[in-house]
N, C-alpha and C positions, 0 to 999 in steps of 0.2 A: 830509786826503786829497788826495794830490795831484790835480792838476786832469785827469790822463789816466786816472784810476781812474774808472768809471762809478758815479755816486752817485742816490740818490732811490729810491723805491719804483716798481718796474713794476706793483705792484697795491696799489691804496690800500685795505687791508685795515680801516684805522679807517672808512671811509664805505661798506662794503659793505652790500647789502641781503639776503646771503645769510645764514639763520640760524644756520647752524653757525658761519661765520664770525664773525658778529656775536656767539656765545656765547664762543668761543675767545680773541676780541680782549676781551670785556669781561671774562673772567679773567685776561688778560694786565694789562688796566688796574687790575683790584683786587689782584694781587699787586703791581705796580710801588707803589699807594699804601699797602698795607699794610708795605713794606719802608721808606717814607719817613716814614709817618704820626708816628711816636713819636720821631723824631730831633731831638737839640738842636742845631738849627741856625736860621739866619738869613738864608742865601744859598744859590743854587745855581745852577751854569751847567752847561747841556747842551751837549755837544759833538755835533756832525751833527743838528741839532735838526729838519731837514726843515721839512715843513709847520707844525710845532709842537704836534702831537698831544700829545707826552710832557708837555711843560710844563704843558698845559692840564689834564692828568691830575692834575698834582702841585698844581696851582693849586685844584683841586675839594677837597683835602683838608688844602693848606699852604697859604692865602691869606695869611699873615701874614708870608711869606719874600720877599726878592727874587729874581726869576727872570729869568736871562739866558741866552739861545739864540744857538748859534751854528752857523754852515755854510757850507761852501766855495761853495755856491752863491746868487750874489746873487739869482737868480730865486726860490730856495726864502726865502730872506730875507724877500724882498717879499710872498711868499704868507704867509707866517706873521706879518708885521707887518698885515698888512690883516683875517686871520682872529681875532687874539687881543689885545687892549689888555690894558695893563698888565705886559707882558712886554719887556723890552730884548732887543733882536735886532742881530747885528753878524756880519759877513763874516769867516770864518778860518778857517784850515787847523788840522786836528787834531794834525798833525805840529809845530805852530810857533804855539802858541795865546800871543795877544798880551796875556798877563795876569801880574803877579808872582807869585812862590811863595806858596804858602797863602794864595791870593786869595778860595777859598770853602770854606765850610763842607762843602758836597756838590758832587761834579761828576758828570754823568751820562753816560754813552756807550750808548744802545739800539741796536743792530744798525748799529755802525759798524765794529768793528774784522773784520769779514768783506770788508768793502769795502777795506780799506787795504792797500797794498804791505808794510809793514814795520809789523804789530801792536805791537812791542816800544818802537819811536820813540813811538806814540802812548799805550801805557801809561805811559811816564817822563813824558809832558807832563800825563798825567791825576793821577799821583801830585805832581808839582812844584805844580800850581795849587790841589790840595787842601788843607785843613787837616785834615781829619779821615776823612772817607767819600767812597766813590765806589760807584755803583750802575752797571754794566755789564750788558748783555744779548745774546746771540749766538742765531741759530737751531741748536738741538741736530740734530748729525749722527750717523747718516745718516738719523732719523726726517725731517727735513726736506725730503730730497729724496725719499724714499719717499712722503711726503703729496704733493707736487708731481705725482710719476708718477701717482698715484692718482686724481689731479684731471685727467690728460692734458695738463700742461704740461711745457715744456722736455725732451722726451723725447730728442731728439737728444743732450742733454746730461746724460742720467741724473737727470733732476729738479733739475740744479742752479741755481739762480735766476740771470740775467745779472747780472754785477757782483760776485757772491759769488766770492771768491778765496781764502779760508782757509775751514777748515770744521772744526767741534770737536764732540767728545763734551762731556758734564758733565765728566768728569775731565781732558779735555786742557785746556778755556779754565781750569779751577780750577788746574792746574798751571802755567799760563802766567801769569796773575794772581798766585799766590803769590810770584812771583820779584820783584812790585814793591809789595805790600803785606802788612801785618803779621799781617793775619788775613782771612778770608774766609768768607761765610755761603754756601752755595747753595739756590737755590729754584727749583724746576721748574714753568715754566707751560706746558706741551705746547702747540707744540713748541718752546718757546724757554727757555734757561736765564739764569736771573737770579744775579748775584754781589753780595753789599753787601761791599764791601772797607772795611776800615778801615787808618788810617795811624797810627801812634803817634807 
């Protein structure tokens, strides 16, 4: 993610005390874990790991695998290092990952593609460093913006979260990812869309 793009969370849903948000995030967590728990993998890289919540959720169900988190923000990497032991963290741009081809059994990019200038460049990188599997999630549009407006947020921008420069329906993100992976499975966890993509 290039440094002129706003990154990170404007609202930390993972630590919200709002009962509805906690319920939605718990569903998100369980969906992610269900997509990963049975995969034949020994290593996973998360691109755009932020504060490290996604890898923490993965470690809950797959403590047996090597976990590496990367983010463009040095501050976020430091936060993740302080919060989560037993995971390797590094600073890296999604458009230029410093890893060899086929380095990881699983590559993860949750809520990354909506922030980057050119999602195609990032998808090429995700495919390149993945041996087999890739899990991607994005906010489902226009539902995401509608829900923001219903809670009175970002009204001047019609509910668009600051930093979101791309917007996809489930069909739209599926079409994009199919250009880079051989097969995909689409799973909704309202208001997000998950894709489990496979590289043959």
